[in-house]
N, C-alpha and C positions, 0 to 999 in steps of 0.2 A: 823554628819549631811551630809556629801558628800554621805555616803553610803545609806541614807534614800533618798537623791536626786537621786541617781543613779537607785534605787528600783522603785521609782515613775516613772522615765522616762520609763524604760523598761516595767512597768505596764500600764501606760497611758500617752503617751507622747503629748497629744493634746496641752498643754501650750508650749512645746518645739517645736511643729509643727508650731505654730503661730509665735515663735520667729524665727524659720528657714525661713519662708516665708517673714518676715519682713526683716531679714538680707540679704536674696537672693535679694529682691527688691532693698534694699540700694546699695548692692554690684554691681548689674547689672547697676543701675542708675548712677553710678560714671562715666561709659564709656560715658555719653551722656550730663549730665545736665550742665557741665562747659562750654561745646561748645556752640556757638553762643551768649554768652554773652559779653558786652563791658567791657574791662579792661582799665588800663592807656595806654596801647600800641595800643588798638583798639579791635577788635572782634576776640576772640581767637578760635581756633579749634584743638582738640586733636585726636589723632588716624586718622581713614579714614574719619572723619566727615568733614574734609576740602574739601572732594571730593563728597562723597556719600550723605552726609547731604545736602550740598549745592545743588546737583543736584535734590533732592526731593523737596526742598523748590523752586526751579525754576519751576519745573513742577507742583506743586500745585498752585504757584502764577498764572501760565498760565492758569491753569483750572479754578481757581476762577474768572477770567476774561471771562469765557465762551469761551476760545480759544481751539481749537483742533490742533493748529500749533506746530510744534516741537520747543520748546523755544530757543534752541541753534542752530537751523539750519533754519533760516526764509525762508518762502515761502513753506515749506514742512509739509505735516500733520503728526502728531504723530502716530507712527506705531511700531509693534512688541515689544511692552513693556506692562507689567501688571500694570495698573494705578489704581487698586482698592484703595490702601492705600492712594495715592495721591489725589484721588477723596474724600476720607474721610477727609483728611486734609484740602482740599479747602472747604468742606462742613461745618466742624467744624469752619473755620475761618469766612466764611460767616455768620454763626450763632451766633457766639460769639463775632465777631470782634478782637478776640485775635490774635496777629501777627502770621503768619505761623510758623517763626523761633522759636517763644516761644513754641508753640504747639509742634513742632518736637522735641525739644531739651529737654525742661524742664516739660511739662506736660504729653504727650502720654506716654514716656518711663516708667515712675514709674507705670502708670495704666496697661501697658502691662505686666511689670515684676510681678506685685502683681497678676493680672489675671491667668498668666501661673503657679504661685506656687498654687494658689487655685484650679485651674481646674486640675492640676496633682494629687494633694491630693485627690480631689474629685473623679477622674476617677479611680485611684487605689484602693480607699476605695470601690468604687461601685463594681468593677471588682473583686477583691480578698478578699473582707470583712476583711481587715486587716490594722489598723492604722499604725503599725509598718512598714509594707511594704510600705505603702503611704508615711511615713516619709522619709525612705531612698531613694524612687524614687523621691521624691521632692529634696532632697539633691542632687542627682546626675544631674537632670535637670538644677539645679542652679549652681552646682559647678563641674560638671563633666568636665575632662581635659584629655589631651594627655600625653604621656610619653617624650615629647620633653624636658621637665625640667630636665629629667635624663640625656639626652645628653649634654645639655648646661652646666649642672652641672660638668659633667666628663670633659668636655673640658674647664673647668676654667671660663665659662661665667655666672655663678650664675643661678638664676631661669629665665627661658624664654622658648622659643622654641614652643610656643602655636601651630602655624601653620607650623611647621618643616616638618610634614607629609602631608601638604597641607591644610588640612581643620580647619577652625577656630573652637574654642570650646565654651563651654556654656556660660562663662563670656562676650564674644562678642556678643551675640544674639541680643541685642538691637541696636547695630551699624548698624543692617540690619531690620529696624522696619517692611518692609512687611514680613519678615521671622517670626518675633515674632508675628505678627497679624495672619499669617497663621497657627501657632501652637494653638493660642486661637481657631481658628474656627475649626481645626482639632480635638482637645480635646472636644470641645462643642458638634460636631457631633457625636463623639463616646459615650459621655455621654448620649446624647438623644437616641442613638440606644440601649444602655445598658438598659435604663429605658424603652424601648419600648414605647415611647411617641413622638408624633408631627413628624411623618416621613418628612412632607413638610419641617419643619424648619431644620431637618437633611440634607435634599436634599439641601436646600439653602446653608447651611454651607459649605457642600462638593462641590457644585456647583460654588460658586462664588471664590473658592480657586484659580481658574485658571487666575483670574484677580487681586488677591492678590499676589501670588507667583505662576507662572506657574509650577514651579518644584514640589510644594505641590500638585497642582490640578492634575497632571499627576500621581503622587504616590498615592494619595487618590483613584482616579479611579481604578487604577490597583489593590489596596488593597481591595476595595469594590468588584470588580469583582471576584478575587480569593475567598474571603470569602463568596460571594454569591454562586458561584459554588460549593464549599466545603459543604455549607448548602443544596444545592440541591441534591448533592451527598448522603448526610447523610439522605435525606428524610425529612429535616425540611421545615420550611415555606419559602416562596419566597421574604420575606420582603426586605432582603438585596440587591437582584437582582433589586427589584423595586427601592430601593434608589440609586443604581448604575445607572440604565437607567435614572432616573429623573436628577441625578447630572450630567450625561454625556450631556443630552439634554441643561441643563442650561450652562453648561461648553462651549459646542459648540457654543451656541447663544451668549455668551459673548466673546469668543474668536476669532471665524472666522472672524467677521467684521473688527476688528482692527489687525489681524496678518495673512493676506492672504499668505504672503511670507514668514513666519517665518520658513518653512521647510529647506529654503535655508541657515539659520543660523546655522543649526547642520551639523556636518561633522563627518565622521566615522574615528577615528584615535586611534587605540587600544594601550593601555598602556602608554599613553603620559604622564599621572600623575606619573607612577611608575618610568619612565626614568628621568623625571626632578626633582623628589623628590630625586632620587640618584645622579644626576648631578649637581644641581644648589647649589651654596655655601650657598644661603639664605634658602635652606631647608636643608635635611639631609647632602647633599654634601659628599657622599661616593663615590669619584671619581673613584677609582680602580674598585669597584663594577660595577659603571655605564659604565666604559669603557669595562669591560667583557660582560656584558649582551647586550649591544648594538652591539658589535662586533660578539658575537654568532649569534644574530639575522640576521644582515647583511651578515653573512657567511652561513646562513641557517643550522647552526649546531644545530638541534633542540633537539638533546640529551642533550646539555648543555643548550640551551636556555630556554627550558621548566623549569627545576628547578631553574634557576636563578630568572626567572620572578615569579614564585610561592614564592620564598624567598622574592622578593621585595614586592609582595603583602601582604605577612604575616606581613612584617614591616610596610607596610602602615596600615594595618588593626589594628594589636595589638598597634602600636604607637599611632593611633588616639584614639582607645578606651581607652587607659589607664586602670584604674581600673574597667572600664566598661566591661572589657573582662569576668568577673564573669558572665556575663549574658549567656554565653555559656553553663553554667550548666543547665539553665532552658530550653534553646533551644534543649539541648540533651535530657532532659526529655520529651519535647515534641514529639520529633523524635520517641523515645522509646515507647511512649504511645499514638499513633496517634489516637486511638479510643476515648480517653478522651479529645482530643483537640476540643476547640470551635471556633467560628468564629473570635472572637477577637485575638485569639493566631495566626490564619491564616492571618489576616489583618497585624498585627505587623510584622510578619515574612517577608511577601511579601514586606512590605515598607522597612525593614532594607535590604533585599536581593537586591531589584531593586535600591535602593539609593546607594548601594556600587557597583553594576554592571554597571549602566549607565555610570558614569564618567571613568570607566575603558575603554570603547570602543567609548565613543562620548564626542566631543568638540563642543564649541561655536565658530563659525567662528568670527575672529577679536580678541576676548578675550577668548582664549581657556580655561582658568582656571575657568570660570563662572560655568561650569557644575559641579564643585565640591559641589555646593549648593545642589544638590540631595543628597550628602551624609550627609549633616547637619540633615536631617530628620532620617537617620540611627542612627546618634549619639544621637539624643533626644530619640527615642525610646528604644535604647540600654541602656541609662541612666534609664529609667522607669524599664526595665527588671532586670538591675543590682541591683537596689534598692529592688526589689522583691526578689531577690536571697539573699542578704544582710539581709534583714528583716526576711526572713525565717530562715536563718541560726541562727541569733542572738536569735530569739525566741525559738530555740531548743538547745541552748547553755546552759549547765547545770549550771554553776557557775557565779556569778556576776563578778568576777574578770575576767574570760575568755571573757565574753560579753564586759566588758569595755576596754580590751586590743584590742579585734577584732575591736570594733567601732572606737577606737582611730586610730588603723592601717589604716583602710579604709579611715578615714577623712585625715590624714597626708599624705598618698600616693595620695590622690585626689587633694587637694587644691593647691599645688604648682603652677599649670598653672595658676589659678586664681590670685595668689598673684603676680606671675611674669608679668601677662598681666597688671594688675592694676598699676604696675610701670609706665607704658606708659602714664597713664591718671591722674596720682597723681602730677606730677610736677607742679610748679606754672606757668611756662611759657610753652605755647604750641609749637609744631613744626610749626604751620601756623597761619596767622592772616590776617585780613583787617584792615589797618591802620585807625586811626580816620580821616585822611584826605581823604582817599578813601570812607570811610563811608558818609562823608559830601557830597562829589561828588555824589555818588549813590544816596543819599537821595535827592538831587537836581533833578537828572535825573528822579527819581521815579515819581516826581510831574509834569513833562513835559507830552505833549500829547503823546499818543502811537505812535510808529514808530520803525522801525528796527535800531539796534545799531551795528556799526562796531567797532570791537576790534582789538588791536595787535595780531598777531598769537603767540601761546604758543611756547616758546623757551626752549627747553628741555636742551640744553647745560648751558644756564645762571642758570637755574633752579638747575642743579648739583652743579654749583659754588657756589649757595647761601645756600647749605645744612650746611655749616659750621657755619652759623650765624643765628640761629633760635631766635625768630619766623620768618619764611619767609613770605613775602607776598603771596597771594594765586596765583597771577599771575606768581610767581616763585616757586610754590609748586608742582602744577599738573594743567594739562588743565581741568579747572573747570568751572562751570556754574554761577560763583559768580556775574557776572554784570547782567545776566538775573534774577537771584534770588532777588537781591537787588535793582536794578534798575526798576524791574517789567516791563521789556520790552523783546521782542524777539531780540535775537542777530543773527547776520549773520552767524558766526561760533564761536562756543565755545564748551567745553567739548568733545575733541576728543575721549575720552574714552568711553563715552556712545553712542557716534555716531557710533563707532565701534561694541558696544553691539547690537545696534538697527539696523545696517546694512545701513547706509547713506554714499554715496560716498563723503564724507568731503575732501578727498585728492585733488580732482580737484578744489574744491573752495579754499583751502588753497593756491593752485598755483596761483589762480586769484588774491587773496588778495595780495600776494607777488609781483605779476606784477603790480598791482595798486600802491603799495607802492614805487616801483623803477621806475615807468614810467615817462619819461621826457615829455611825451606828454600830455598836458592839456586837449584835447579833448577826448582822450582815458580814462583818470582818470575820468573826469566828466562823460562820457558815463557809465563807471563802476558803479558809485554811482546811476545814474539814473536808469540804467537797473535792479539793484538789490533792487531798492526802499529803498536805505539807508537813514535814517532821521537824525541820530546822529553818531558822532564819539567819541568814548571814549578811550583816550590815557593817559598813565602814562607819566611823564615828561621824556624826552629823546627818546620817541616813537613818530615817525613821518613820513610822506611821503617825498619824494624827492622834490615835488613841494610844493609850499606854500599856505596860506589860499585863497588869492584871485585867484590863478591859478586853486585850486580845487573847487571853488564855495562854500566855507564853511565860517561860522562865529563862532568865539568864543562865547559861551554863559555862561561858567562857567571856572573858574581857581582858584586853590590854590596851595600850595607849591608841590603837588604831581600829581595833575590831571588837564588835559585840557579836556573839553567837547565842541564840535563842533556841530553847526546844519548846515545840508545841505541846502543850499538856493534854 
């Protein structure tokens, strides 16, 4: 029976492909669907959802109100951020009345996961005319992982190390929904180009990427340009260049009005990811190597600097690629037979190359690690190529036993990253929460008239102390946008991380809040509230100003065991 099943799989794996897509959808969805639900202890958040997810909910809530204000930095217009996904969230919320939190955590993720599997399978089948290659490409897109698990296993830490070499892996795709949506648009655009149908729709797919995920937009435009030039060089039609120019125009129209100063957010800092990968204990942490490579560089000993940095890059590349490294076989074939290479091969190679090169030289001001997101696209397309290689090799493997052993080996060496990462999302209790008392308070505030909310500044030291007792309240987890998200109000200062990413001078404002809290002068304190148009104050018990309610000119409108809410008179 097993033999027949295996023979059927290698002959026609359509059924297994459906199973794979459903398995991939469920596996990915685990990282999202548990977050944002209310449990006995309150609303739980697993992984980075307590920060990233809450930010997108705050942004979508603001956009759904028709506001262009930065929801966590009152009085300032939203800028330097791709809001396409958040606009979609806001639109779906207005259309269906389904809460944004439910859309974000429970509904959209499984849909995106399913679409990505189906589109990957369709794309590879269309391009390569092979269901077997399409199956394995889909497998790698869902389950591709780094070799970080090998390091943690050797060090006695079990399976883990997903982002040991800095990049997140396939299993974490949905915790970055704009990234997942950008992949859907990328694959849709490529499928349309392969079918040679509806150029306008393909232009739209590539053009709007810049507002879904700016990294994807930049890489797609670069890939289209290279593919178009290649076709022109080979004397083929100018269809790709037309798509490139159309997509460029759409991208500029969508990008420039909202990101006029975004160039200031990118800084030239070569090999930061390599140095921090080697030097940080929460990454690879090879301290002796880090010391050597940086000392060689600082001493201008280029004879030693060059090989050490090349080794570091090789570790970065191979470590992140994991079993996807087999894709180098097909890349080498293309290089050897350039005359037979088509535009799609050029596009994919350009995206993989640029996605790996850009983070090696450029960082994002404020949050330098953000540019690693260019590399996510390198991994995704590398997964597709790895699947093609594995599928091709298996189809040429002569015996059933050998094919079975090879297929099993690929699976067993690939999935540990997924298993290790899922361990962070499966525990019953999450690392972060919003208590039931806070949910009650935030619900009350959400029903009040619009106005700016003042919250207590994030205290990183107290947050560190609270790590030993999960689930931590979000105000002791990270600087998040949770008051803005759930109270549906603009906050004076919240989510310092995203303020860094988008380039707002939040430090000055934090100093002013601190001065207000410590001020013994009632006139000054009241002037602060008046000048900054503060309507509400949201404080956890124990959080307060030096002056009392009467001196500040505020009136308590809500109180429970955890929260006090005041209205500014």
